[in-house]
C-alpha positions as CSV (number, residue, x, y, z in Angstrom):
1,X,49.1,57.4,19.5
2,X,45.1,57.9,20.0
3,X,44.4,58.1,15.9
4,X,46.5,54.8,15.7
5,X,44.5,52.7,18.4
6,X,41.4,53.8,16.6
7,X,42.5,53.0,13.4
8,X,43.3,49.6,14.6
9,X,40.1,49.1,16.1
10,X,38.2,50.1,13.1
11,X,40.1,47.9,11.4
12,X,39.5,44.8,13.6
13,X,35.8,45.9,13.5
14,X,35.8,45.6,10.0
15,X,37.9,42.0,10.0
16,X,34.9,41.2,12.3
17,X,32.4,42.1,10.5
18,X,33.8,40.4,7.1
19,X,34.1,37.2,9.5
20,X,30.4,37.3,10.5
21,X,29.1,38.0,7.1
22,X,30.9,35.0,5.7
23,X,30.0,32.9,9.0
24,X,26.5,33.9,7.8
25,X,26.5,32.3,4.5
26,X,25.8,28.6,4.7
27,X,26.4,26.5,1.4
28,X,23.9,23.8,2.5
29,X,21.1,26.4,2.9
30,X,21.8,27.5,-0.5
31,X,19.4,26.1,-2.9
32,X,21.4,27.5,-5.9
33,X,24.3,25.1,-4.9
34,X,24.6,21.5,-6.4
35,X,22.7,18.9,-3.8
36,X,26.3,17.3,-3.6
37,X,27.7,20.5,-2.4
38,X,24.9,21.2,-0.2
39,X,25.3,17.7,1.3
40,X,29.2,17.8,1.9
41,X,28.9,21.3,3.5
42,X,26.2,20.2,5.8
43,X,27.9,16.7,6.7
44,X,31.3,18.4,7.4
45,X,29.7,20.6,10.3
46,X,27.8,17.5,12.2
47,X,29.0,16.4,15.4
48,X,28.5,12.7,15.5
49,X,25.7,13.2,17.9
50,X,23.9,15.1,14.9
51,X,24.7,12.7,12.6
52,X,23.4,9.5,14.4
53,X,20.2,11.7,15.1
54,X,19.5,12.0,11.3
55,X,19.6,8.0,11.3
56,X,17.1,7.7,13.8
57,X,13.3,7.5,13.3
58,X,11.1,7.4,16.5
59,X,7.3,7.1,16.8
60,X,5.1,10.3,17.3
61,X,3.7,9.1,20.7
62,X,7.4,9.2,22.3
63,X,8.3,12.5,20.0
64,X,7.9,16.2,20.9
65,X,9.7,19.3,19.9
66,X,12.1,19.0,22.7
67,X,13.0,15.3,22.0
68,X,13.6,16.5,18.1
69,X,16.1,19.1,19.5
70,X,17.9,17.6,22.0
71,X,18.5,14.1,20.2
72,X,18.7,16.0,16.8
73,X,16.1,13.4,15.4
74,X,16.0,12.9,11.6
75,X,12.4,11.4,11.5
76,X,9.3,10.7,12.7
77,X,6.7,8.2,11.8
78,X,2.9,7.2,12.7
79,X,3.0,3.2,13.2
80,X,-0.6,1.7,12.3
81,X,-3.6,3.5,14.1
82,X,-1.1,6.1,15.7
83,X,-3.0,9.0,15.2
84,X,-3.2,13.0,16.9
85,X,-6.6,12.3,17.9
86,X,-9.6,9.9,16.8
87,X,-10.8,11.1,13.8
88,X,-8.3,13.8,13.6
89,X,-8.7,16.4,11.2
90,X,-5.7,17.4,8.3
91,X,-5.7,20.6,10.2
92,X,-4.9,18.3,13.3
93,X,-2.4,16.5,11.8
94,X,-0.6,19.5,10.4
95,X,-0.3,21.0,13.9
96,X,1.1,18.1,15.2
97,X,3.6,17.6,12.3
98,X,4.7,21.3,12.4
99,X,5.3,20.9,16.1
100,X,8.2,18.4,15.7
101,X,9.4,20.0,12.7
102,X,9.9,23.3,14.7
103,X,11.8,21.2,17.3
104,X,14.0,19.6,14.6
105,X,14.6,23.4,12.8
106,X,15.7,24.9,16.0
107,X,18.7,22.8,16.7
108,X,22.1,24.4,15.9
109,X,22.1,23.1,12.0
110,X,18.5,23.4,11.7
111,X,18.0,20.0,9.4
112,X,14.5,19.3,9.1
113,X,13.1,16.1,9.8
114,X,10.8,13.9,7.6
115,X,7.5,12.4,8.6
116,X,6.5,8.6,7.5
117,X,3.2,7.0,7.3
118,X,2.0,3.8,5.9
119,X,-0.1,4.9,3.2
120,X,-0.5,1.7,1.2
121,X,-4.0,2.3,-0.2
122,X,-4.3,5.8,0.3
123,X,-3.7,7.7,3.5
124,X,-5.2,4.6,5.1
125,X,-4.5,6.2,8.7
126,X,-6.4,9.1,8.4
127,X,-10.0,9.6,8.8
128,X,-12.2,10.7,5.6
129,X,-9.1,9.7,3.7
130,X,-9.9,8.1,0.1
131,X,-9.3,4.1,0.8
132,X,-8.2,2.6,-2.7
133,X,-8.6,-1.1,-3.3
134,X,-5.5,-3.1,-1.9
135,X,-2.5,-3.8,-4.2
136,X,-4.1,-7.6,-4.7
137,X,-7.1,-5.8,-6.5
138,X,-5.0,-3.3,-8.2
139,X,-2.9,-6.0,-9.5
140,X,-6.0,-7.5,-11.2
141,X,-6.6,-4.2,-13.4
142,X,-3.3,-4.5,-15.0
143,X,-3.4,-0.9,-15.7
144,X,-0.3,1.0,-14.8
145,X,-1.4,4.4,-15.7
146,X,-4.3,4.2,-13.3
147,X,-2.1,3.1,-10.3
148,X,0.1,5.9,-11.0
149,X,-2.8,8.2,-11.0
150,X,-3.7,6.3,-7.7
151,X,-0.1,7.5,-6.5
152,X,-0.6,11.0,-7.5
153,X,-3.9,11.2,-5.5
154,X,-2.5,9.4,-2.6
155,X,0.5,12.0,-2.3
156,X,-2.1,15.0,-2.3
157,X,-3.9,13.5,0.6
158,X,-0.9,12.5,2.6
159,X,0.4,16.1,2.0
160,X,-3.1,17.3,2.8
161,X,-2.1,16.2,6.6
162,X,1.5,18.0,6.4
163,X,3.0,14.6,6.0
164,X,6.4,14.2,3.2
165,X,7.1,10.3,3.4
166,X,5.2,6.9,2.5
167,X,6.2,3.6,3.3
168,X,4.5,2.6,-0.2
169,X,4.2,0.8,-2.7
170,X,4.9,-2.9,-1.2
171,X,6.6,-4.9,-4.0
172,X,6.4,-7.9,-2.9
173,X,5.8,-11.0,-5.1
174,X,3.5,-13.4,-3.1
175,X,4.0,-16.7,-3.6
176,X,1.6,-18.1,-1.0
177,X,-2.0,-16.9,-0.2
178,X,-1.4,-18.3,3.4
179,X,1.2,-15.1,3.8
180,X,-0.9,-12.5,5.8
181,X,0.5,-9.8,3.6
182,X,-0.7,-11.1,0.2
183,X,-3.1,-8.5,-0.3
184,X,0.0,-5.9,-0.2
185,X,1.4,-7.9,-3.2
186,X,0.0,-6.7,-6.8
187,X,0.6,-10.5,-8.0
188,X,2.2,-13.8,-7.9
189,X,3.8,-12.8,-11.0
190,X,7.1,-10.7,-11.0
191,X,6.2,-9.1,-14.2
192,X,3.0,-7.5,-13.1
193,X,4.5,-6.1,-10.0
194,X,6.9,-4.4,-12.1
195,X,4.5,-2.9,-14.2
196,X,2.8,-1.5,-11.0
197,X,6.0,0.3,-9.7
198,X,4.7,3.3,-12.1
199,X,3.0,4.2,-8.9
200,X,6.3,5.5,-7.7
201,X,5.9,8.0,-10.6
202,X,2.6,9.1,-9.2
203,X,3.9,9.4,-5.4
204,X,7.2,11.3,-6.4
205,X,6.4,12.5,-9.8
206,X,7.8,12.1,-13.4
207,X,11.4,12.4,-13.8
208,X,13.1,14.9,-15.2
209,X,14.9,14.2,-18.7
210,X,18.4,13.0,-18.5
211,X,18.0,11.8,-14.7
212,X,20.5,9.7,-13.2
213,X,19.8,6.6,-12.5
214,X,19.8,5.3,-9.0
215,X,19.2,8.9,-7.6
216,X,16.3,9.6,-5.2
217,X,13.5,12.1,-7.0
218,X,10.8,13.8,-5.2
219,X,9.1,16.5,-7.4
220,X,7.6,19.4,-5.5
221,X,5.9,20.2,-2.5
222,X,2.4,17.7,-4.1
223,X,4.6,14.9,-3.8
224,X,5.9,12.3,-1.2
225,X,9.2,10.5,-0.9
226,X,8.0,6.9,-1.6
227,X,9.4,3.6,-0.2
228,X,10.1,0.1,-2.2
229,X,9.4,-2.6,0.5
230,X,10.3,-5.2,1.6
231,X,13.7,-5.9,0.5
232,X,14.2,-8.7,-0.2
233,X,12.2,-11.9,-0.8
234,X,9.3,-11.2,2.1
235,X,6.6,-12.5,-0.6
236,X,8.3,-15.7,-0.8
237,X,8.7,-17.4,2.9
238,X,8.4,-21.1,3.7
239,X,4.6,-22.1,4.0
240,X,3.7,-18.4,3.7
241,X,4.7,-17.7,7.2
242,X,5.1,-13.8,7.9
243,X,9.0,-12.6,8.6
244,X,10.2,-16.1,8.1
245,X,12.9,-17.8,5.8
246,X,12.5,-17.7,2.0
247,X,14.4,-20.8,0.8
248,X,15.4,-20.3,-2.6
249,X,18.6,-20.1,-4.7
250,X,20.1,-16.9,-6.1
251,X,18.7,-17.3,-9.4
252,X,14.9,-17.6,-8.3
253,X,15.2,-14.8,-5.7
254,X,17.1,-12.7,-8.5
255,X,14.5,-13.8,-11.3
256,X,11.4,-13.8,-8.9
257,X,11.5,-11.2,-6.0
258,X,14.4,-8.7,-7.6
259,X,12.7,-7.7,-10.8
260,X,10.4,-5.1,-9.4
261,X,13.6,-3.1,-7.0
262,X,14.9,-2.5,-10.6
263,X,12.1,-0.6,-11.9
264,X,11.7,1.0,-9.0
265,X,15.2,2.2,-8.8
266,X,14.9,3.3,-12.3
267,X,11.7,5.3,-11.3
268,X,13.7,7.0,-8.8
269,X,12.4,5.4,-5.4
270,X,13.7,7.6,-2.8
271,X,13.9,4.8,0.3
272,X,14.2,1.0,0.0
273,X,12.8,-0.5,3.4
274,X,14.3,-3.8,4.2
275,X,12.1,-7.1,5.1
276,X,12.0,-9.0,8.4
277,X,12.2,-12.1,6.6
278,X,15.6,-14.3,6.1
279,X,17.0,-15.7,2.8
280,X,18.4,-19.1,3.6
281,X,18.5,-18.3,7.2
282,X,20.5,-15.0,6.8
283,X,18.4,-12.5,8.2
284,X,18.0,-9.5,5.7
285,X,18.5,-6.8,8.5
286,X,21.8,-8.3,8.6
287,X,22.4,-9.3,5.2
288,X,25.5,-7.0,4.0
289,X,26.0,-8.7,0.3
290,X,22.5,-7.9,-0.4
291,X,22.2,-4.7,1.1
292,X,25.3,-3.1,0.7
293,X,26.8,-5.2,-2.2
294,X,23.8,-5.6,-4.4
295,X,21.1,-3.1,-3.8
296,X,23.6,0.0,-3.3
297,X,26.8,-1.0,-4.8
298,X,25.6,-2.9,-8.1
299,X,22.4,-1.1,-8.5
300,X,23.7,2.2,-7.5
301,X,20.8,2.8,-5.7
302,X,21.5,6.5,-3.9
303,X,18.7,6.8,-1.9
304,X,18.4,5.8,1.7
305,X,17.6,2.5,3.1
306,X,15.4,1.9,6.0
307,X,14.6,-0.6,9.0
308,X,11.4,-2.1,9.4
309,X,9.5,-1.2,12.6
310,X,11.6,-2.8,15.2
311,X,13.7,-4.8,12.2
312,X,17.3,-4.6,13.7
313,X,15.5,-5.8,17.1
314,X,14.8,-9.0,15.4
315,X,17.9,-9.7,13.9
316,X,18.6,-11.9,17.1
317,X,16.3,-14.6,18.4
318,X,14.3,-13.6,20.6
319,X,13.9,-10.3,19.4
320,X,16.0,-7.6,21.3
321,X,18.0,-10.0,23.2
322,X,21.1,-8.5,22.1
323,X,20.4,-4.9,20.9
324,X,24.0,-3.8,20.8
325,X,24.8,-6.5,18.4
326,X,21.5,-5.7,16.4
327,X,22.9,-2.0,16.2
328,X,25.8,-3.2,15.1
329,X,24.9,-5.8,12.2
330,X,22.2,-4.0,10.9
331,X,24.0,-0.6,10.6
332,X,27.0,-2.7,9.2
333,X,25.1,-4.3,6.9
334,X,24.0,-1.0,5.6
335,X,20.8,0.1,7.3
336,X,20.7,3.9,6.9
337,X,17.8,4.9,9.0
338,X,16.5,2.8,12.1
339,X,12.7,2.9,12.5
340,X,13.5,2.2,16.4
341,X,10.6,3.5,17.3
342,X,10.2,3.5,21.0
343,X,13.8,3.2,22.7
344,X,15.9,5.6,20.8
345,X,18.2,6.6,23.4
346,X,19.1,3.2,24.0
347,X,19.6,3.1,19.8
348,X,21.5,6.4,20.1
349,X,23.8,5.4,23.1
350,X,24.9,1.8,21.2
351,X,25.7,3.4,18.2
352,X,27.4,6.0,19.5
353,X,29.7,3.6,21.6
354,X,29.9,1.4,18.5
355,X,31.4,4.0,16.7
356,X,33.7,5.6,19.4
357,X,34.9,1.9,19.7
358,X,35.6,1.8,16.0
359,X,33.1,-1.5,15.5
360,X,31.2,0.8,13.3
361,X,33.4,3.1,11.1
362,X,33.0,6.8,10.8
363,X,32.6,6.2,6.8
364,X,29.5,3.9,7.3
365,X,27.8,6.8,9.5
366,X,28.8,9.0,6.8
367,X,27.5,7.2,3.9
368,X,24.2,6.8,6.0
369,X,23.7,10.6,6.5
370,X,24.7,11.4,3.1
371,X,21.9,9.4,1.9
372,X,19.6,10.9,4.4
373,X,20.3,14.6,3.7
374,X,20.2,13.7,-0.1
375,X,16.5,13.0,0.1
376,X,15.8,15.6,2.1
377,X,17.5,18.0,-0.3
378,X,16.1,16.6,-3.4
379,X,12.6,17.2,-2.1
380,X,13.0,20.5,-1.1
381,X,12.5,20.0,2.8
382,X,15.4,22.5,3.9
383,X,13.3,25.0,1.6
384,X,9.9,24.3,2.8
385,X,10.2,22.1,6.2
386,X,6.9,23.6,7.6
387,X,3.3,22.4,6.1
388,X,0.6,24.7,5.3
389,X,-3.2,24.5,4.9
390,X,-2.6,24.3,1.0
391,X,-3.6,21.0,0.2
392,X,-6.4,20.3,3.1
393,X,-9.1,20.0,0.8
394,X,-7.4,17.2,-1.0
395,X,-8.4,14.5,1.8
396,X,-11.5,12.7,0.7
397,X,-11.5,14.7,-2.4
398,X,-14.6,14.0,-4.9
399,X,-12.2,13.3,-7.7
400,X,-10.3,10.8,-5.8
401,X,-13.1,9.3,-4.7
402,X,-14.1,8.9,-8.5
403,X,-10.5,7.5,-9.4
404,X,-11.1,4.8,-6.2
405,X,-14.3,3.8,-7.8
406,X,-13.2,3.5,-11.3
407,X,-10.1,1.3,-9.6
408,X,-12.8,-0.9,-8.0
409,X,-14.4,-1.6,-11.2
410,X,-11.3,-2.6,-12.9
411,X,-10.3,-4.5,-10.1
412,X,-13.7,-6.9,-9.9
413,X,-12.8,-10.4,-11.5
414,X,-15.7,-12.4,-12.8
415,X,-15.1,-16.2,-11.9
416,X,-18.2,-17.5,-13.1
417,X,-21.6,-16.2,-15.4
418,X,-24.5,-18.5,-15.5
419,X,-24.1,-22.0,-16.0
420,X,-23.7,-22.3,-20.1
421,X,-21.8,-19.5,-22.0
422,X,-24.8,-18.5,-23.8
423,X,-27.3,-18.1,-20.6
424,X,-25.3,-15.6,-18.5
425,X,-26.5,-14.3,-15.2
426,X,-24.5,-11.0,-15.4
427,X,-25.1,-7.9,-15.3
428,X,-28.3,-7.9,-13.3
429,X,-31.6,-6.3,-14.1
430,X,-32.0,-3.0,-12.5
431,X,-35.8,-3.4,-12.3
432,X,-37.3,-6.3,-10.3
433,X,-40.0,-6.4,-7.7
434,X,-37.9,-7.7,-5.1
435,X,-34.2,-8.5,-4.6
436,X,-32.2,-10.1,-1.5
437,X,-28.9,-8.6,-0.8
438,X,-27.2,-11.2,1.8
439,X,-23.9,-11.7,3.7
440,X,-21.6,-10.2,6.4
441,X,-19.7,-7.8,3.9
442,X,-22.5,-6.3,2.1
443,X,-23.1,-3.6,4.6
444,X,-19.6,-3.2,6.7
445,X,-17.0,-0.6,5.5
446,X,-14.2,-1.7,7.5
447,X,-14.3,-5.4,6.0
448,X,-14.7,-3.9,2.7
449,X,-11.3,-1.8,3.0
450,X,-9.4,-4.8,4.9
451,X,-6.4,-3.9,7.3
452,X,-4.2,-0.9,7.4
453,X,-7.3,1.0,7.6
454,X,-7.8,3.5,10.4
455,X,-6.3,0.9,12.9
456,X,-3.1,-1.2,12.0
457,X,-5.2,-4.7,11.7
458,X,-8.2,-2.5,10.4
459,X,-11.5,-2.8,12.0
460,X,-15.4,-3.7,11.5
461,X,-18.4,-1.3,10.7
462,X,-18.3,2.5,9.8
463,X,-14.8,3.2,10.5
464,X,-14.6,6.2,8.0
465,X,-16.4,7.8,5.4
466,X,-17.7,5.7,2.3
467,X,-20.2,3.6,0.6
468,X,-20.8,0.0,1.4
469,X,-21.9,-2.4,-1.4
470,X,-25.3,-2.6,0.2
471,X,-25.8,1.2,-0.2
472,X,-24.1,1.0,-3.7
473,X,-26.9,-1.6,-5.0
474,X,-29.3,0.7,-3.2
475,X,-28.6,3.6,-5.1
476,X,-28.1,1.8,-8.4
477,X,-31.5,-0.4,-8.7
478,X,-34.7,1.2,-10.1
479,X,-36.6,2.7,-7.5
480,X,-39.6,0.5,-7.8
481,X,-37.3,-2.5,-6.7
482,X,-37.7,-3.4,-3.0
483,X,-34.2,-4.3,-1.6
484,X,-34.3,-6.4,1.3
485,X,-31.1,-7.0,3.5
486,X,-30.0,-9.5,5.8
487,X,-26.8,-10.8,7.1
488,X,-27.3,-14.2,7.5
489,X,-31.1,-14.8,6.1
490,X,-32.7,-18.4,7.5
491,X,-35.0,-20.5,5.6
492,X,-37.6,-18.4,6.9
493,X,-36.7,-15.4,4.9
494,X,-36.1,-17.5,1.7
495,X,-39.7,-19.1,2.1
496,X,-41.8,-15.9,2.9
497,X,-40.3,-13.8,0.2
498,X,-40.7,-14.2,-3.4
499,X,-37.0,-12.5,-4.5
500,X,-36.2,-12.1,-8.1
501,X,-32.6,-12.6,-7.4
502,X,-30.1,-12.5,-4.4
503,X,-26.5,-11.1,-4.2
504,X,-24.3,-12.3,-1.5
505,X,-21.5,-10.6,-0.3
506,X,-19.0,-12.7,1.9
507,X,-15.4,-12.7,2.5
508,X,-12.6,-12.6,5.1
509,X,-12.4,-10.3,8.1
510,X,-9.8,-7.6,8.3
511,X,-6.2,-8.3,9.3
512,X,-2.7,-7.2,9.3
513,X,0.7,-8.8,8.9
514,X,1.3,-12.4,10.9
515,X,-2.5,-12.0,12.3
516,X,-3.3,-12.7,8.5
517,X,-1.1,-15.9,8.6
518,X,-3.6,-18.9,7.8
519,X,-1.9,-22.1,7.2
520,X,-4.6,-24.5,7.5
521,X,-7.8,-22.7,6.2
522,X,-8.2,-20.1,4.4
523,X,-11.9,-20.2,4.2
524,X,-14.3,-17.3,4.4
525,X,-15.8,-16.0,7.4
526,X,-18.6,-17.9,9.1
527,X,-21.6,-17.8,8.5
528,X,-20.6,-17.3,4.9
529,X,-20.5,-20.7,3.9
530,X,-24.1,-21.3,5.4
531,X,-25.5,-18.2,3.9
532,X,-24.5,-19.0,0.3
533,X,-26.1,-22.5,0.9
534,X,-29.2,-20.9,2.3
535,X,-29.4,-18.4,-0.1
536,X,-28.3,-19.9,-3.6
537,X,-30.2,-23.0,-2.7
538,X,-33.1,-21.4,-3.0
539,X,-33.0,-18.6,-5.6
540,X,-30.6,-17.5,-8.3
541,X,-27.7,-15.6,-6.9
542,X,-24.4,-13.6,-7.8
543,X,-21.9,-14.2,-5.0
544,X,-19.3,-11.4,-4.5
545,X,-16.0,-12.3,-2.3
546,X,-14.3,-9.6,-0.2
547,X,-11.0,-10.9,0.2
548,X,-7.3,-10.2,0.4
549,X,-6.4,-13.5,-1.7
550,X,-8.0,-16.6,-3.1
551,X,-10.2,-18.6,-0.5
552,X,-11.8,-21.9,-0.4
553,X,-14.6,-21.8,-2.6
554,X,-14.7,-24.8,-4.8
555,X,-17.8,-26.7,-2.8
556,X,-19.9,-23.7,-3.1
557,X,-19.3,-22.9,-7.1
558,X,-22.1,-25.2,-8.1
559,X,-24.5,-23.6,-6.2
560,X,-24.1,-19.9,-7.8
561,X,-25.1,-18.6,-10.6
562,X,-22.2,-16.2,-10.7
563,X,-18.7,-15.4,-9.0
564,X,-17.1,-12.0,-8.4
565,X,-13.9,-11.8,-6.3
566,X,-13.7,-8.1,-5.5
567,X,-10.8,-8.3,-3.2
568,X,-10.4,-5.1,-0.5
569,X,-12.3,-2.4,-2.6
570,X,-12.1,0.1,-0.1
571,X,-14.4,3.0,0.6
572,X,-16.0,3.2,-2.7
573,X,-18.4,0.4,-3.1
574,X,-20.3,2.2,-5.7
575,X,-17.6,0.5,-8.2
576,X,-19.0,-2.9,-7.2
577,X,-22.5,-1.8,-8.1
578,X,-21.5,-0.1,-11.3
579,X,-20.1,-3.6,-12.7
580,X,-23.0,-5.9,-11.4
581,X,-25.6,-4.0,-12.9
582,X,-23.9,-3.4,-16.1
583,X,-22.9,0.4,-16.2
584,X,-19.7,-0.9,-17.0
585,X,-18.2,-4.3,-18.0
586,X,-16.0,-7.0,-16.3
587,X,-12.5,-6.2,-17.4
588,X,-10.3,-7.4,-14.4
589,X,-8.0,-11.0,-14.3
590,X,-6.6,-12.9,-11.7
591,X,-3.3,-11.5,-10.5
592,X,-2.8,-15.0,-8.9
593,X,-3.7,-18.2,-8.9
594,X,-7.2,-19.2,-7.5
595,X,-6.6,-22.7,-5.6
596,X,-9.0,-25.6,-5.3
597,X,-7.8,-26.9,-1.8
598,X,-5.5,-25.6,0.4
599,X,-3.4,-28.7,0.4
600,X,-2.2,-27.5,-2.9
601,X,-0.3,-24.7,-1.5
602,X,2.1,-23.1,-2.4
603,X,0.9,-23.2,-6.0
604,X,2.1,-20.6,-8.8
605,X,1.5,-20.8,-12.7
606,X,4.3,-22.7,-14.2
607,X,4.4,-25.2,-11.2
608,X,4.2,-29.0,-12.2
609,X,1.4,-29.9,-10.0
610,X,-0.7,-26.7,-11.2
611,X,-4.3,-27.5,-11.0
612,X,-6.4,-24.5,-9.9
613,X,-10.1,-23.6,-9.7
614,X,-9.2,-20.9,-11.7
615,X,-5.7,-20.1,-13.0
616,X,-3.7,-17.2,-12.9
617,X,-4.8,-14.7,-15.6
618,X,-8.4,-15.9,-15.7
619,X,-11.5,-13.6,-15.7
620,X,-14.7,-13.5,-17.9
621,X,-15.6,-10.1,-19.5
622,X,-19.0,-8.2,-20.1
623,X,-19.7,-5.2,-21.9
624,X,-21.6,-2.1,-20.6
625,X,-25.6,-2.9,-21.6
626,X,-25.1,-6.0,-22.6
627,X,-28.0,-8.3,-21.6
628,X,-27.7,-10.7,-18.6
629,X,-30.3,-12.3,-16.6
630,X,-33.4,-11.1,-17.2
631,X,-36.2,-11.4,-14.4
632,X,-38.7,-14.5,-14.8
633,X,-36.8,-15.2,-17.8
634,X,-38.9,-13.4,-20.1
635,X,-35.5,-11.8,-22.1
636,X,-34.9,-15.5,-23.0
637,X,-38.3,-16.5,-23.9
638,X,-38.5,-13.4,-26.1
639,X,-35.1,-14.1,-27.8
640,X,-35.9,-17.9,-28.3
641,X,-39.1,-17.0,-29.9
642,X,-38.0,-14.4,-32.4
643,X,-35.1,-16.7,-33.4
644,X,-37.9,-19.4,-34.1
645,X,-40.0,-17.1,-36.3
646,X,-36.7,-16.0,-38.0
647,X,-35.8,-19.3,-38.8
648,X,-39.7,-20.4,-39.8
649,X,-39.3,-17.5,-42.2
650,X,-36.1,-18.3,-44.2
651,X,-37.2,-21.9,-44.2
652,X,-40.7,-20.8,-45.9
653,X,-38.7,-18.5,-48.4
654,X,-36.4,-21.0,-49.5
655,X,-39.2,-23.5,-50.0
């Protein structure tokens, strides 16, 4: 009898051991399994709370390891200017991100979170990061290969801080420069925007052969998940008012604003962010036909759709007035992850209640979670959830700054060069007795970088590490050349100095989103106009305009010898001097129409009332080393003398 009992005990122990062994094998954690098999295995193990947690993105200010664990949070973000500490190092960022990640990994199923940041022209929230030109400048380059390299460099600098997800690129087609986000758009022309979606291949990596169209792709630990935004029609709102109504028929919407999304999906973009704006009165955050029927079903996009910051709140007017309805409308429209970003418990409670009441179906929840998990599995987040210090040396790396400098050179558009074609003013001579550099934007790194730099709205002054245009000029001219700088020189300075020539750098102050909407003016920052008149009225001058869009210039153009659109060049101001002084030629072309008067707007190429100051695609060119302005006109005098002598010799020989 004792032997029988012992045998049964032994058998039960073996059975328990086998059962425990089987339980320890989790298919979703096996990287040898297909992604679909891993998704389905994990999904069937998840509770409703765990699923809704995956759909929740919260701001780092309200995140902690405990919050991640308690609510199964799927994603965290940094809003504009939201940092672990002022001038935080890459190591500081990694420490913070990993703390949140450890909280996520400590949950029952150990699903890693994904951290997102607005890396829209470099890793622009981060001190010492390389700040590339804003998209409007990149559109002027007409160089998709360059933009792809910028994407790859940005991915490395984002990974340097432990972050895996960039809310970029913005593929809006800005049709009205009064819009405060116009500098985030590559062009008024959808074809140029389509070409620039190659940045996705830089951010995420080149697609493998026979890659399945519509699926997300991230090619390794040195790449990040990208985000095509803002779907759809954000650049076409009435009067350029941010978050407003895009009034256009379906043909116009699909032919102007949709094409870049086709390219983004072909390039394997991982996520798509929905626009705050409406289409013919219907909020995009609640537009089932466009989000689910078109983007997901027709285009077969299989990554996840994310809301904008408090995007579902703004489905109602006023925003947040019926939050439960907003959750219902947004999720049922097809939004998979909601950028809450603060009141996450309200979102979780409301969505849980809506599911329990069958107002939001479980199949809709499962679709959202499948898409989120697909991105996380694809990018290897389950295998490598924690960041290390491998890429910290990539932040602000010299090679990236050189790439940004190249981008600045190629983005500059020469709009005027001398008062006649045979007397160019640029390039400028490096050697002169004394030159003047003037203007509010000549020695202001913050102005040079624009919005979405260190702070959401940008800022003035030495906000990060970089080279101002003034310092670039000083390092380029001959050591014997005296450079005098005055932000706003008066008539006394002009009278008391014999300047060989002047460079005036003026433009817009930094801004982002609605703060940049300008329905009535679009003028350069005071005292810019007065500076142009004072300086260019007394000495030959080149004017460099630092702005996120065309601004009113027509009254001042006759005063200038040369005019350059520099857009928002970022930290590498040396690129401006490279071209002004002829080490490289001007090659940039206008990515958008430069209007004469604000009353003409909106005005895009092809419009019946098209009458620009400078048309779309315009841009004068120069060649490296070619002769431009010569101090005291000596060059021109020599050329004329030689020409006269040659002509005289020819006449004498003939006679």
